[in-house]
DOLUMNU-181163 format. One record per residue (C-alpha): x, y, z. Coordinates in pm, 1 decimal, always signed. Example, Ala and Ser with C-alpha at 12.3 -4.5 7.8 and 13.67 -1.06 7.14 Angstrom:
BEGIN
<X +1230.0 | Y -450.0 | Z +780.0>
<X +1367.0 | Y -106.0 | Z +714.0>
//
This chain:
BEGIN
<X -2810.9 | Y -1362.1 | Z -618.0>
<X -2716.1 | Y -1503.8 | Z -953.3>
<X -2629.6 | Y -1871.0 | Z -931.5>
<X -2539.2 | Y -2136.8 | Z -1182.7>
<X -2863.7 | Y -2290.0 | Z -1308.2>
<X -2913.1 | Y -2639.7 | Z -1440.9>
<X -3021.4 | Y -2690.8 | Z -1801.9>
<X -3397.6 | Y -2691.3 | Z -1856.3>
<X -3533.9 | Y -3039.4 | Z -1930.4>
<X -3664.6 | Y -3104.9 | Z -2279.0>
<X -3958.2 | Y -3325.3 | Z -2377.9>
<X -4061.8 | Y -3495.5 | Z -2700.0>
<X -4408.1 | Y -3606.9 | Z -2576.0>
<X -4738.1 | Y -3440.1 | Z -2653.1>
<X -4854.7 | Y -3165.6 | Z -2421.6>
<X -5079.8 | Y -3272.3 | Z -2138.7>
<X -5440.3 | Y -3280.7 | Z -2252.7>
<X -5348.0 | Y -3304.3 | Z -2623.1>
<X -5475.7 | Y -3579.2 | Z -2851.1>
<X -5248.9 | Y -3836.4 | Z -3012.1>
<X -5317.3 | Y -3680.2 | Z -3350.7>
<X -5180.4 | Y -3344.8 | Z -3238.2>
<X -4848.0 | Y -3249.0 | Z -3391.6>
<X -4566.9 | Y -3340.9 | Z -3158.9>
<X -4378.7 | Y -3037.7 | Z -3034.1>
<X -4026.1 | Y -2985.1 | Z -3158.0>
<X -3756.5 | Y -3051.1 | Z -2898.2>
<X -3629.6 | Y -2729.6 | Z -2745.8>
<X -3267.0 | Y -2642.5 | Z -2793.0>
<X -3054.7 | Y -2761.8 | Z -2504.6>
<X -2950.3 | Y -2494.5 | Z -2260.4>
<X -2581.1 | Y -2403.8 | Z -2274.3>
<X -2364.7 | Y -2610.1 | Z -2046.9>
<X -2218.1 | Y -2404.6 | Z -1762.5>
<X -1847.1 | Y -2340.1 | Z -1789.1>
<X -1598.5 | Y -2536.6 | Z -1585.3>
<X -1554.3 | Y -2248.2 | Z -1339.8>
<X -1923.2 | Y -2154.1 | Z -1323.4>
<X -1974.7 | Y -2328.2 | Z -984.7>
<X -1718.9 | Y -2089.8 | Z -833.2>
<X -1930.1 | Y -1783.2 | Z -906.0>
<X -2171.5 | Y -1822.3 | Z -610.6>
<X -1874.9 | Y -1881.2 | Z -377.3>
<X -1694.0 | Y -1572.1 | Z -506.2>
<X -2016.0 | Y -1372.3 | Z -481.8>
<X -2061.3 | Y -1471.4 | Z -118.1>
<X -1698.4 | Y -1392.3 | Z -33.0>
<X -1715.9 | Y -1059.6 | Z -216.9>
<X -2038.9 | Y -972.3 | Z -37.9>
<X -1925.4 | Y -1048.5 | Z +316.6>
<X -1574.5 | Y -911.6 | Z +270.6>
<X -1726.9 | Y -594.1 | Z +131.5>
<X -1968.2 | Y -559.0 | Z +422.7>
<X -1720.9 | Y -621.0 | Z +705.0>
<X -1391.7 | Y -493.5 | Z +559.7>
<X -1538.3 | Y -182.6 | Z +394.6>
<X -1522.0 | Y +37.4 | Z +709.7>
<X -1146.4 | Y -22.5 | Z +733.1>
<X -1105.0 | Y +40.3 | Z +360.3>
<X -1307.6 | Y +360.0 | Z +391.8>
<X -1071.6 | Y +495.8 | Z +657.0>
<X -769.6 | Y +394.5 | Z +448.0>
<X -919.1 | Y +559.4 | Z +137.5>
<X -1001.3 | Y +889.1 | Z +309.9>
<X -665.8 | Y +916.0 | Z +485.8>
<X -486.2 | Y +805.9 | Z +168.1>
<X -665.7 | Y +1080.1 | Z -25.3>
<X -549.1 | Y +1335.3 | Z +231.5>
<X -193.0 | Y +1201.8 | Z +225.1>
<X -167.8 | Y +1226.1 | Z -152.5>
<X -273.5 | Y +1590.3 | Z -132.5>
<X -39.8 | Y +1663.7 | Z +160.1>
<X +268.1 | Y +1690.1 | Z -64.8>
<X +139.5 | Y +2002.1 | Z -233.8>
<X -15.7 | Y +2138.8 | Z +86.6>
<X +319.1 | Y +2100.9 | Z +260.5>
<X +486.9 | Y +2327.6 | Z +5.6>
<X +232.4 | Y +2600.3 | Z +76.8>
<X +218.1 | Y +2568.6 | Z +455.5>
<X +596.5 | Y +2557.1 | Z +504.3>
<X +704.3 | Y +2778.8 | Z +215.9>
<X +900.3 | Y +3008.4 | Z +449.1>
<X +1115.1 | Y +2723.7 | Z +582.4>
<X +1153.8 | Y +2532.6 | Z +256.4>
<X +1227.3 | Y +2807.3 | Z +3.6>
<X +1455.1 | Y +3110.9 | Z -26.2>
<X +1529.9 | Y +3385.0 | Z -276.8>
<X +1795.4 | Y +3273.8 | Z -523.0>
<X +2133.1 | Y +3430.4 | Z -450.6>
<X +2466.7 | Y +3432.3 | Z -629.4>
<X +2689.1 | Y +3185.6 | Z -441.2>
<X +2604.3 | Y +2914.5 | Z -188.7>
<X +2806.4 | Y +2908.8 | Z +132.7>
<X +3016.7 | Y +2601.9 | Z +220.3>
<X +2804.4 | Y +2327.2 | Z +372.8>
<X +3018.7 | Y +2329.4 | Z +688.5>
<X +2934.5 | Y +2696.1 | Z +743.8>
<X +2563.4 | Y +2627.2 | Z +702.5>
<X +2578.8 | Y +2345.0 | Z +956.9>
<X +2772.4 | Y +2566.7 | Z +1199.1>
<X +2494.1 | Y +2825.9 | Z +1177.4>
<X +2231.8 | Y +2561.9 | Z +1254.4>
<X +2434.3 | Y +2431.3 | Z +1551.4>
<X +2475.0 | Y +2782.4 | Z +1688.9>
<X +2097.9 | Y +2839.2 | Z +1676.0>
<X +2017.1 | Y +2489.9 | Z +1805.5>
<X +2309.5 | Y +2358.0 | Z +2013.4>
<X +2106.2 | Y +2071.4 | Z +2160.5>
<X +2101.0 | Y +1721.7 | Z +2012.0>
<X +2337.6 | Y +1554.9 | Z +1765.6>
<X +2370.4 | Y +1609.6 | Z +1392.2>
<X +2225.2 | Y +1290.7 | Z +1242.0>
<X +2223.2 | Y +1400.4 | Z +876.3>
<X +2258.1 | Y +1699.0 | Z +646.7>
<X +2064.5 | Y +1755.4 | Z +326.7>
<X +2233.5 | Y +2028.4 | Z +123.2>
<X +2006.5 | Y +2259.4 | Z -75.1>
<X +1902.2 | Y +2044.0 | Z -375.6>
<X +1766.0 | Y +2330.2 | Z -587.8>
<X +1849.2 | Y +2697.1 | Z -639.0>
<X +1553.5 | Y +2816.3 | Z -428.7>
<X +1557.3 | Y +2540.9 | Z -162.7>
<X +1697.2 | Y +2558.8 | Z +189.5>
<X +1952.3 | Y +2323.0 | Z +342.4>
<X +1821.8 | Y +2088.4 | Z +613.1>
<X +2038.4 | Y +2006.4 | Z +913.6>
<X +1878.1 | Y +1714.9 | Z +1097.4>
<X +1926.5 | Y +1687.6 | Z +1474.0>
<X +1845.8 | Y +1378.5 | Z +1677.9>
<X +1806.4 | Y +1349.9 | Z +2055.1>
<X +1642.3 | Y +1690.9 | Z +2088.5>
<X +1422.6 | Y +1726.0 | Z +2396.6>
<X +1054.5 | Y +1750.0 | Z +2310.4>
<X +1098.5 | Y +1585.7 | Z +1968.7>
<X +961.1 | Y +1234.6 | Z +1906.7>
<X +1255.1 | Y +989.3 | Z +1931.7>
<X +1161.1 | Y +843.4 | Z +1590.9>
<X +1168.6 | Y +1191.8 | Z +1436.3>
<X +1441.6 | Y +1451.3 | Z +1390.0>
<X +1446.1 | Y +1827.3 | Z +1424.0>
<X +1505.1 | Y +1977.8 | Z +1080.0>
<X +1681.3 | Y +2314.6 | Z +1094.2>
<X +1633.8 | Y +2510.1 | Z +770.7>
<X +1928.4 | Y +2722.0 | Z +660.3>
<X +1949.2 | Y +2971.9 | Z +374.8>
<X +2235.5 | Y +2832.2 | Z +162.3>
<X +2332.8 | Y +3178.7 | Z +34.0>
<X +2346.4 | Y +3366.1 | Z +366.8>
<X +2381.9 | Y +3076.0 | Z +616.1>
<X +2097.2 | Y +3226.2 | Z +816.6>
<X +1853.0 | Y +2995.5 | Z +994.6>
<X +1493.8 | Y +3031.3 | Z +873.5>
<X +1331.1 | Y +2806.5 | Z +1132.2>
<X +1296.6 | Y +2446.9 | Z +1246.3>
<X +1032.6 | Y +2173.0 | Z +1218.2>
<X +1002.0 | Y +1807.2 | Z +1312.8>
<X +1077.9 | Y +1575.6 | Z +1022.0>
<X +992.0 | Y +1211.0 | Z +971.5>
<X +1093.2 | Y +942.1 | Z +724.2>
<X +1314.7 | Y +918.7 | Z +419.9>
<X +1093.8 | Y +1152.2 | Z +215.9>
<X +1142.9 | Y +1433.7 | Z +467.5>
<X +782.3 | Y +1465.0 | Z +580.5>
<X +712.5 | Y +1775.8 | Z +787.6>
<X +446.4 | Y +1797.8 | Z +1064.5>
<X +137.9 | Y +1824.5 | Z +838.6>
<X +228.1 | Y +1530.4 | Z +616.5>
<X +367.5 | Y +1333.4 | Z +911.3>
<X +37.1 | Y +1361.7 | Z +1100.5>
<X -163.4 | Y +1246.9 | Z +798.8>
<X +87.1 | Y +971.6 | Z +719.7>
<X +67.2 | Y +829.2 | Z +1071.9>
<X -311.8 | Y +858.2 | Z +1068.9>
<X -321.3 | Y +662.2 | Z +742.7>
<X -74.2 | Y +403.0 | Z +869.0>
<X -183.8 | Y +337.8 | Z +1227.8>
<X -460.1 | Y +585.0 | Z +1327.3>
<X -209.5 | Y +733.8 | Z +1577.1>
<X -240.3 | Y +417.0 | Z +1785.0>
<X +116.2 | Y +295.9 | Z +1746.6>
<X +216.1 | Y -55.2 | Z +1641.9>
<X -121.2 | Y -204.3 | Z +1732.0>
<X -290.3 | Y +50.5 | Z +1508.4>
<X -91.8 | Y -74.4 | Z +1209.9>
<X -304.7 | Y -388.2 | Z +1213.3>
<X -595.4 | Y -188.6 | Z +1069.8>
<X -403.4 | Y -86.1 | Z +757.8>
<X -255.8 | Y -434.1 | Z +712.5>
<X -603.5 | Y -583.8 | Z +747.2>
<X -736.5 | Y -345.2 | Z +481.3>
<X -445.0 | Y -413.9 | Z +244.6>
<X -477.0 | Y -789.7 | Z +298.2>
<X -838.8 | Y -789.8 | Z +183.1>
<X -841.9 | Y -514.2 | Z -79.1>
<X -697.6 | Y -738.0 | Z -352.0>
<X -944.6 | Y -1015.4 | Z -264.4>
<X -1242.1 | Y -781.7 | Z -295.4>
<X -1108.9 | Y -621.0 | Z -614.0>
<X -1020.7 | Y -952.7 | Z -776.1>
<X -1353.5 | Y -1108.3 | Z -681.9>
<X -1536.5 | Y -807.3 | Z -818.2>
<X -1354.9 | Y -841.1 | Z -1150.3>
<X -1452.4 | Y -1208.3 | Z -1181.7>
<X -1815.4 | Y -1134.3 | Z -1097.8>
<X -1836.5 | Y -841.1 | Z -1336.0>
<X -1691.6 | Y -1017.9 | Z -1638.6>
<X -1891.3 | Y -1335.1 | Z -1574.7>
<X -2206.6 | Y -1124.3 | Z -1559.9>
<X -2113.9 | Y -932.2 | Z -1874.1>
<X -2045.4 | Y -1258.2 | Z -2054.7>
<X -2384.1 | Y -1396.1 | Z -1956.4>
<X -2592.8 | Y -1084.4 | Z -2015.8>
<X -2366.7 | Y -877.2 | Z -2243.8>
<X -2487.2 | Y -567.3 | Z -2063.5>
<X -2651.9 | Y -466.5 | Z -1738.7>
<X -3011.7 | Y -394.6 | Z -1823.1>
<X -3216.1 | Y -143.5 | Z -1631.7>
<X -3162.0 | Y +221.3 | Z -1555.8>
<X -3296.5 | Y +250.5 | Z -1203.6>
<X -3285.8 | Y +85.9 | Z -863.6>
<X -3038.4 | Y -182.7 | Z -772.6>
<X -2936.6 | Y -255.9 | Z -1133.0>
<X -2832.5 | Y +102.7 | Z -1183.8>
<X -2629.5 | Y +96.8 | Z -861.9>
<X -2475.5 | Y -233.5 | Z -967.8>
<X -2382.9 | Y -86.0 | Z -1304.8>
<X -2207.1 | Y +211.5 | Z -1144.7>
<X -2036.5 | Y -8.9 | Z -885.1>
<X -1915.7 | Y -256.5 | Z -1145.5>
<X -1802.2 | Y -5.9 | Z -1407.7>
<X -1595.9 | Y +205.5 | Z -1169.3>
<X -1462.9 | Y -107.4 | Z -998.0>
<X -1337.2 | Y -254.3 | Z -1324.9>
<X -1150.1 | Y +63.2 | Z -1416.3>
<X -996.5 | Y +97.8 | Z -1070.3>
<X -926.3 | Y -271.1 | Z -1000.0>
<X -568.3 | Y -272.4 | Z -1129.5>
<X -488.0 | Y +25.2 | Z -907.8>
<X -642.8 | Y -148.4 | Z -606.3>
<X -442.0 | Y -465.2 | Z -670.2>
<X -125.6 | Y -257.3 | Z -687.4>
<X -202.9 | Y -62.0 | Z -369.1>
<X -277.2 | Y -385.4 | Z -184.3>
<X +44.6 | Y -556.6 | Z -295.2>
<X +270.4 | Y -259.4 | Z -223.8>
<X +95.2 | Y -178.7 | Z +103.0>
<X +170.8 | Y -527.3 | Z +229.7>
<X +544.1 | Y -494.8 | Z +157.3>
<X +602.1 | Y -281.5 | Z +466.2>
<X +322.4 | Y -412.9 | Z +686.5>
<X +396.0 | Y -576.7 | Z +1022.1>
<X +334.9 | Y -946.6 | Z +955.9>
<X +297.6 | Y -993.9 | Z +580.9>
<X +581.9 | Y -747.0 | Z +530.1>
<X +811.6 | Y -953.1 | Z +752.8>
<X +728.0 | Y -1264.3 | Z +550.5>
<X +797.2 | Y -1078.2 | Z +226.5>
<X +1134.0 | Y -960.9 | Z +363.7>
<X +1224.4 | Y -1318.5 | Z +459.7>
<X +1132.2 | Y -1439.3 | Z +112.0>
<X +1341.8 | Y -1169.6 | Z -53.5>
<X +1635.7 | Y -1249.8 | Z +175.8>
<X +1613.0 | Y -1620.8 | Z +100.1>
<X +1620.3 | Y -1539.4 | Z -272.4>
<X +1916.5 | Y -1304.9 | Z -230.8>
<X +1710.9 | Y -999.1 | Z -325.4>
<X +1720.9 | Y -799.2 | Z -3.2>
<X +1793.8 | Y -428.4 | Z -25.9>
<X +2171.1 | Y -370.9 | Z +8.9>
<X +2335.0 | Y -82.1 | Z +191.6>
<X +2678.3 | Y +69.5 | Z +159.1>
<X +2942.7 | Y -62.3 | Z +399.4>
<X +3086.0 | Y +185.2 | Z +649.4>
<X +3404.7 | Y -17.0 | Z +701.8>
<X +3698.7 | Y +24.3 | Z +468.4>
<X +3690.6 | Y -231.7 | Z +192.1>
<X +3373.2 | Y -391.1 | Z +331.2>
<X +3110.6 | Y -569.1 | Z +122.4>
<X +2763.5 | Y -423.6 | Z +85.5>
<X +2552.2 | Y -497.3 | Z +389.6>
<X +2209.8 | Y -655.5 | Z +367.7>
<X +1877.9 | Y -485.8 | Z +423.4>
<X +1859.1 | Y -326.8 | Z +765.3>
<X +2233.2 | Y -315.6 | Z +825.3>
<X +2384.2 | Y -3.4 | Z +974.8>
<X +2487.4 | Y +251.2 | Z +718.0>
<X +2611.2 | Y +527.1 | Z +941.0>
<X +2324.8 | Y +634.2 | Z +1163.7>
<X +2514.8 | Y +929.6 | Z +1299.4>
<X +2399.5 | Y +852.5 | Z +1650.5>
<X +2748.2 | Y +860.8 | Z +1792.8>
<X +2920.9 | Y +1110.4 | Z +1569.5>
<X +2929.3 | Y +1478.4 | Z +1482.8>
<X +2933.7 | Y +1658.1 | Z +1151.4>
<X +3256.4 | Y +1849.5 | Z +1197.4>
<X +3535.6 | Y +1602.9 | Z +1276.3>
<X +3786.4 | Y +1447.7 | Z +1034.5>
<X +3832.0 | Y +1594.9 | Z +689.1>
<X +3508.7 | Y +1790.1 | Z +725.7>
<X +3177.2 | Y +1800.7 | Z +543.6>
<X +3298.9 | Y +2007.3 | Z +249.9>
<X +3564.0 | Y +1752.2 | Z +144.6>
<X +3324.2 | Y +1465.2 | Z +209.4>
<X +3062.3 | Y +1623.7 | Z -16.5>
<X +3326.4 | Y +1698.1 | Z -282.4>
<X +3438.7 | Y +1332.0 | Z -279.0>
<X +3078.7 | Y +1218.2 | Z -326.4>
<X +3031.4 | Y +1461.9 | Z -614.6>
<X +3345.6 | Y +1321.2 | Z -776.4>
<X +3178.6 | Y +976.6 | Z -767.5>
<X +2884.1 | Y +1115.1 | Z -960.2>
<X +2636.4 | Y +1167.8 | Z -676.7>
<X +2426.5 | Y +1463.3 | Z -783.6>
<X +2153.2 | Y +1637.3 | Z -586.5>
<X +1957.0 | Y +1563.5 | Z -382.1>
<X +2192.6 | Y +1395.7 | Z -136.2>
<X +2206.3 | Y +1331.8 | Z +236.7>
<X +2528.5 | Y +1327.5 | Z +436.7>
<X +2525.6 | Y +1093.8 | Z +738.0>
<X +2810.4 | Y +1145.1 | Z +990.9>
<X +3004.3 | Y +844.0 | Z +1123.5>
<X +2820.3 | Y +634.9 | Z +1380.0>
<X +3138.8 | Y +595.9 | Z +1587.7>
<X +3513.5 | Y +643.3 | Z +1571.6>
<X +3565.5 | Y +340.7 | Z +1345.3>
<X +3292.7 | Y +423.0 | Z +1094.8>
<X +3287.0 | Y +625.5 | Z +775.9>
<X +3071.7 | Y +907.1 | Z +646.0>
<X +2789.8 | Y +795.1 | Z +419.0>
<X +2663.8 | Y +1014.9 | Z +138.1>
<X +2352.6 | Y +883.4 | Z -34.1>
<X +2118.8 | Y +1014.2 | Z -297.8>
<X +1762.1 | Y +1056.9 | Z -175.4>
<X +1568.2 | Y +1127.0 | Z -494.0>
<X +1260.0 | Y +903.8 | Z -500.2>
<X +1103.8 | Y +1060.3 | Z -809.7>
<X +1165.7 | Y +922.7 | Z -1156.4>
<X +1440.4 | Y +860.1 | Z -1247.5>
<X +1533.1 | Y +736.8 | Z -902.3>
<X +1868.1 | Y +838.7 | Z -759.0>
<X +1971.3 | Y +598.8 | Z -483.2>
<X +2349.7 | Y +564.6 | Z -523.8>
<X +2557.8 | Y +577.7 | Z -205.0>
<X +2924.1 | Y +605.4 | Z -106.8>
<X +3119.7 | Y +560.8 | Z +215.7>
<X +3406.1 | Y +804.1 | Z +282.3>
<X +3691.2 | Y +766.2 | Z +531.3>
<X +3670.3 | Y +1062.6 | Z +773.0>
<X +4048.6 | Y +1063.4 | Z +825.0>
<X +4156.6 | Y +1071.1 | Z +459.9>
<X +3849.0 | Y +1175.3 | Z +262.9>
<X +3888.8 | Y +869.9 | Z +39.4>
<X +3592.6 | Y +671.2 | Z -88.5>
<X +3592.8 | Y +327.3 | Z +74.1>
<X +3279.2 | Y +177.3 | Z -78.5>
<X +3034.6 | Y +257.0 | Z -358.9>
<X +2683.1 | Y +120.8 | Z -405.1>
<X +2490.3 | Y +190.7 | Z -725.5>
<X +2115.2 | Y +161.2 | Z -752.3>
<X +2171.5 | Y -6.1 | Z -1088.4>
<X +2333.1 | Y -296.2 | Z -900.2>
<X +2034.9 | Y -356.1 | Z -670.6>
<X +1870.5 | Y -699.8 | Z -706.2>
<X +1553.2 | Y -694.6 | Z -915.7>
<X +1312.2 | Y -748.5 | Z -626.8>
<X +1483.1 | Y -472.5 | Z -429.9>
<X +1431.9 | Y -233.2 | Z -721.0>
<X +1070.2 | Y -337.8 | Z -766.1>
<X +1007.6 | Y -288.7 | Z -394.4>
<X +1161.2 | Y +57.4 | Z -404.5>
<X +959.5 | Y +160.8 | Z -711.3>
<X +640.8 | Y +7.5 | Z -573.6>
<X +662.8 | Y +185.9 | Z -239.2>
<X +745.9 | Y +517.8 | Z -401.2>
<X +455.8 | Y +482.9 | Z -642.6>
<X +226.9 | Y +387.9 | Z -352.9>
<X +331.5 | Y +694.8 | Z -154.0>
<X +295.7 | Y +933.1 | Z -446.5>
<X +656.1 | Y +1041.7 | Z -497.7>
<X +765.6 | Y +839.2 | Z -802.2>
<X +591.8 | Y +1056.2 | Z -1062.5>
<X +524.9 | Y +1364.2 | Z -854.8>
<X +200.8 | Y +1553.7 | Z -902.8>
<X +65.6 | Y +1309.9 | Z -1165.0>
<X +124.8 | Y +1023.0 | Z -921.3>
<X -51.0 | Y +1210.0 | Z -642.2>
<X -355.0 | Y +1294.2 | Z -856.7>
<X -384.5 | Y +930.0 | Z -964.4>
<X -377.8 | Y +817.4 | Z -599.6>
<X -644.6 | Y +1070.9 | Z -508.1>
<X -866.6 | Y +943.7 | Z -790.5>
<X -815.7 | Y +584.0 | Z -675.7>
<X -904.1 | Y +680.3 | Z -318.5>
<X -1216.1 | Y +863.6 | Z -435.5>
<X -1313.8 | Y +562.1 | Z -647.6>
<X -1283.1 | Y +334.0 | Z -345.0>
<X -1503.8 | Y +563.3 | Z -137.0>
<X -1772.0 | Y +563.4 | Z -409.3>
<X -1754.0 | Y +185.3 | Z -449.4>
<X -1804.5 | Y +136.7 | Z -76.4>
<X -2104.0 | Y +370.7 | Z -73.6>
<X -2259.6 | Y +196.8 | Z -375.7>
<X -2184.4 | Y -143.9 | Z -222.1>
<X -2372.1 | Y -61.5 | Z +96.8>
<X -2653.4 | Y +89.2 | Z -107.8>
<X -2690.7 | Y -236.9 | Z -302.7>
<X -2701.9 | Y -424.4 | Z +27.3>
<X -2982.7 | Y -195.5 | Z +142.0>
<X -3167.9 | Y -229.1 | Z -186.8>
<X -3130.3 | Y -604.9 | Z -175.5>
<X -3323.7 | Y -602.8 | Z +152.2>
<X -3588.1 | Y -368.8 | Z +2.5>
<X -3539.1 | Y -105.6 | Z +267.0>
<X -3513.6 | Y -334.1 | Z +570.4>
<X -3274.8 | Y -244.9 | Z +849.9>
<X -3015.1 | Y -483.3 | Z +703.5>
<X -2995.1 | Y -609.1 | Z +349.7>
<X -3051.8 | Y -976.5 | Z +283.0>
<X -2728.7 | Y -1180.6 | Z +290.8>
<X -2613.5 | Y -1413.7 | Z +16.4>
<X -2747.8 | Y -1768.1 | Z +85.0>
<X -2515.0 | Y -2027.5 | Z +235.8>
<X -2397.1 | Y -2348.0 | Z +75.0>
<X -2214.6 | Y -2196.0 | Z -223.8>
<X -1903.0 | Y -2406.3 | Z -156.9>
<X -2108.5 | Y -2725.0 | Z -192.9>
<X -2156.4 | Y -2646.7 | Z -562.8>
<X -1781.6 | Y -2644.1 | Z -629.5>
<X -1645.0 | Y -2977.9 | Z -762.5>
<X -1383.0 | Y -3144.1 | Z -536.5>
<X -1115.3 | Y -3127.6 | Z -809.3>
<X -1143.0 | Y -2748.5 | Z -789.0>
<X -1233.0 | Y -2701.4 | Z -423.3>
<X -943.3 | Y -2903.3 | Z -276.2>
<X -657.4 | Y -2727.4 | Z -464.5>
<X -831.5 | Y -2394.8 | Z -402.6>
<X -849.3 | Y -2460.5 | Z -28.7>
<X -481.0 | Y -2559.8 | Z -23.4>
<X -380.1 | Y -2241.3 | Z -206.9>
<X -586.8 | Y -2028.7 | Z +31.8>
<X -424.6 | Y -2201.7 | Z +330.4>
<X -73.4 | Y -2125.0 | Z +204.1>
<X -167.9 | Y -1767.3 | Z +121.1>
<X -333.1 | Y -1724.6 | Z +460.6>
<X -12.4 | Y -1838.9 | Z +630.4>
<X +197.3 | Y -1571.7 | Z +456.8>
<X -74.8 | Y -1303.3 | Z +487.6>
<X -211.7 | Y -1375.2 | Z +836.5>
<X -458.5 | Y -1087.0 | Z +848.0>
<X -623.7 | Y -1246.4 | Z +547.6>
<X -602.9 | Y -1605.4 | Z +670.4>
<X -711.0 | Y -1559.6 | Z +1033.6>
<X -1025.8 | Y -1352.8 | Z +959.1>
<X -1115.3 | Y -1592.7 | Z +677.4>
<X -1095.8 | Y -1892.8 | Z +911.6>
<X -1301.2 | Y -1702.7 | Z +1171.2>
<X -1561.2 | Y -1618.3 | Z +908.1>
<X -1590.1 | Y -1982.1 | Z +796.6>
<X -1621.7 | Y -2105.0 | Z +1157.2>
<X -1889.2 | Y -1849.5 | Z +1245.2>
<X -2071.7 | Y -1907.0 | Z +918.2>
<X -2078.7 | Y -2284.1 | Z +967.9>
<X -2194.7 | Y -2241.6 | Z +1327.3>
<X -2475.8 | Y -2005.5 | Z +1228.8>
<X -2576.4 | Y -2241.8 | Z +950.3>
<X -2592.1 | Y -2534.1 | Z +1193.3>
<X -2801.8 | Y -2331.7 | Z +1437.8>
<X -3041.4 | Y -2230.4 | Z +1160.9>
<X -3063.1 | Y -2592.0 | Z +1042.1>
<X -3150.1 | Y -2723.8 | Z +1387.7>
<X -3409.3 | Y -2454.2 | Z +1441.6>
<X -3562.7 | Y -2544.3 | Z +1108.7>
<X -3580.5 | Y -2911.4 | Z +1204.0>
<X -3747.7 | Y -2832.4 | Z +1536.9>
<X -4000.5 | Y -2605.1 | Z +1366.2>
<X -4071.2 | Y -2869.8 | Z +1104.0>
<X -4109.5 | Y -3136.4 | Z +1370.9>
<X -4362.4 | Y -2929.7 | Z +1564.2>
<X -4560.1 | Y -2855.4 | Z +1249.2>
<X -4570.8 | Y -3224.6 | Z +1162.2>
//
């Protein structure tokens, strides 16, 4: 371990054994004074080491499943090409006719949304909820040829991005290991610590480069350290971003972030489904379609025409009224750049637009959250975005492998590598340590899966240190 060293003492006296007539040695140049933050380096090194050792398995799972998820977008297009694409025809049939064909083929369930064909060669999706055998949190997507109104098949769909079974399975594996809400703690734990490990690695790397200018040596642990540090520096910004955006929809930290945004007036708005109503806050009902059908009132064709007149271009999703007193909601669902997220509410009795919500009017934090999540999930910039995520995931896998290899090399082939020595915090001056501890406490409160494990680590570490100290005293006493 590299630690801050004290300046070497200088001497103006004659060397031992020299005669008085010998020429007095010249005073050696004083060693450079350590920087103000130099005492923090051993503490950061210890935190980086232990976080890397114990959090790395969770990060490895997140990296591998994230790599698979980024590639699932393109795989999905190949696996479900029959359902998703059609031969381009001359004229698309009215949307009401396409929905009627889907209902005839699949009369069970309730129409929860309709996504008209967004491109010339794409099918229309009629989404049914309450279908027996389909996960209650999913819908059954019925794919209809927009030119012939013939049904091409059906698949379970999940989420706002329209994930089909392959991508849904990988997405849920990445998010919760298919363990439900309790499984989400793994991904939140990984996201909570990724930025700490990446940030600590950056500090260690640049402090080492400043001291040595370059990593010398071409073999052994120094070579592994060079690879680990170089790749880590290039990927660190990406890791910090993935950590921050991953926490925005996590269970505990995500709830705290939502509360903060709400308190600042930056929650995500939604279009009101009551005539003349103000925009609802994040999470408010926007026409779930749970109690309605797609064919009553003025009909889907007039509803879609009214939305088009308000400037809502493809891709859009039509959500039927939730009940007799609610309106249709038509919202844009394009998550790629430039984002299209405008929405309108339309009175089912008259076909008039009762409310309009533009993405341009979203609060800043709501926009940043939307962009951050879409960039994290690989949809904001399409294929380029997905390739970048795959490279980041691969980088994280390599860094973990190199990190464990350095641990092994540090122990010179023993079963477990030698740990970083204790007591690093004692080298930190109080004027730095106290504010740092306060900041960590506040951060740990808002990001509990960072704070709780950190407290547990400190408690266990102190306990083990005390045990080792007492054993040492007993051994010393016996020897004396």
